[in-house]
Each structure stands twice: as structure tokens, then as C-alpha cells.
C-alpha positions, 0 to 999 in steps of 0.5 A: 389841715383837717376839717370837721363839721356838723349842721351848725359848726365848722372847725379846722385843726392843724396837725402841727401842734394839733391846734385849732386853726378856725372855728365858725358857725355855718350860718355866718362867715365870722371867724371866732378864733384868733388868726395870729399876728407876729406883732402881738401873738403869732399862735392861735390855740396851742396845746400845753404839754408836758408843762403849763407856763414857765419853769424856773430858769427854763429848766428842771432836774429829775433823778439827778439829771438836768433838762432844759424846757421852754415855756408851755412844753414841746407838744405845741411845736410837734407834728401829730398823727391823725389816728381816727376821723369822722365827719364831725370828729378827729383824734390826733396822737403824739408819742415820745421820740428821741427828740422828746426824750432829750428834754422829757424822760418819759414814755407817753402817748398823748391823744387829742380829740375834737368833736362837734356837738350842736353849737359847741366843740368838745376837746378831750386830752388823754395822757397815757403812761407807756412806761412799765415801771415808773410813774410819769410826771406832767401838766397839761392845758389849753390856750385858745385865743378868741378874736375880738370883735366878733360881729365885724370890725365895721359894725358900730358898738362892737369894739374890744372894750364893748366885750365882757368876761363873766364867770359862773359861779360868779364869785371872787377867785384866788388870783396869781398874776404871772409877773415875768411869767412866774406864778405868785402862788405860794410866795405870799403875794396871792390875792383875789379877783372879783368876778361877782359881776361881769368885768369889762374888757380892756387891754390894761387888764393884762398889763402884768401878764396873764390872770391865773385863777385857782378853780380847785376842780369846781365846774366853771364856765367863762362867757366872753360876749358883747351884751349889745349884740349877743355875739360871743363864746362860752368855755366850760369845764368840770374839773380844771385846777386853774384858769388862765385869762390872757391877752398880749400887752403892751403890744396889744392884739384884738383877742382874749385867751381863755385857758383851762389848765391842769398845772401851773408855772413855777413860782420864783421860789421853786426848787427846780426838782420835778418831783417837787413842782407845784401842781404836777400830775403823777400817772402810774405806769400803764395808766391813762388820764382824761381832761376835757373842756368845751367851747360854745359859739353863739 
């Protein structure tokens, strides 16, 4: 477990999956990150790579060969190496291996950097195509879960239902419910969800699985907070394609995931051809690409 800190925050990151394990303000003992529970969701903040969401039938075809791959890709279950570390920042790295090439036929380097700046943690993903000839096809995303309530279970007026989700810009967003973990975008079922004003949190909001909002690379911030006690988090990004909002149901857990995505699950009409996959990214040989978001604690 790697610990980084500054004068306001302390963060712990696990080399397994390069996922955050703890986020705290130094002025308070309150844990902001979900700590996992096998009864609802046993993960905390997995990195989604090289796929976001589920592939149709958990498989795909590329250049005439079939590959099997489970939901959200393999990076979340891999051990990363620490390649750079300071008091307030750390960089983890994953490269292709015999094991990854068996399920994903691309040579890559994935760097994950965490940096504390004031009262926020900045997360940067850098994907490099290490092949000298062919383009690399992939998606990437984050899946951090935040513990609710944040002011302490014993405090009156600090229940799961007391929290609100607010988006900026405040508007209606194209929405796809991930029915059975597949997306509805492109199937004629897509609709909108109203975020012109804050939405009160309740477990029923997630009864049909995650809410997936099409963001179309506009700057966005998501505020999860209790207006009565001003405890919460704000997740901000400048260029995400989709935003996932999720909590477990019907086995409910006291957490909410706010997920910046550059990619999306297959829809039920997907061809299974990786080259035709919805929202797939293509990275030229020898090139790299960066993806960034931040989490502010208050």
C-alpha cells in the first residue's frame, strides 16, 4: 500500500489494480472512500481498462481471432509497478504480458498518476501504444466509490437519503440505463435524465443498474453532498465522453460511484467486432494519450 499526503489530504493506493484504498482530510478522521463489502460491492475504486462495461457475450473478435474478456477489462486485477513517487504524488505502471496478450492483442504501457493538490486528488491516465506498426484499440475509465454518509453514521440528519447529486452544467442529459450491464444507446431506447436541479439520493435510483450520461466531452462536475452539513465530494473532468452513476441494488450498500468514462459497454446489437465497437479509441503506433479527472473533498 502506497501513502501520499500534503497539508490537507492523505491518500492510500493499492499496487494491485492501482486503485485508491483510502481518501481522508487530515483535519478529520472521516473516510471518504468506500471500503468494500462482499454483501454489496467488494471493490473500492477500480481502473477500467482496456474496456469500460461489458462486452456482448463477454467476448470480441479482432483480425479473425476470438477473445474472451470479462466486464471492465483486466487492469483492475493486475499488479502495477511503482515507477515514480514523491511525498504528494505517485505513478504506477502496467505493461503488456503473456497473460494480457492472451485476452488483448496489443502492446501497451499504462501509467496511472495520483497527485494531491490542496484539497483535491488529481488522477491522470496515460496510455501508450508500444507497437511499431498497428493502431491500438481500447477504452478507459474510473470507478471510484464514495461512502455515504460522510459525517458519521451516528449523527442525526446524515443518512443516505439526505445526500444529493448535483451536476454542473445543470441540464438534462442523454441517458442510457445499463439493463443487464449492456447499454441502450443506439437501440432506440435512449432517453434523458433531468439534472437541472439536484436529485435526492435513494437506492431505487439504481434499481436498473448504472445511470450512464452522455457528456460529449464538455467540462462537467458532479457534487455529492448533504446540504445540511456541507460534507461531500466533487468529481470534475474536462473532456469525458460518458459519466456513470451507480450503487448496488437490490443488495444495497451505503456508497455511490461517480465514474468518468472514455468508453462504454456494448449495446445488445453490437457486432462483436472490436473495430466496430461503440466509442472505441484508436491510438496510432508509438503514440500516447492522456485522460484526467479530479476529486475534491470537503
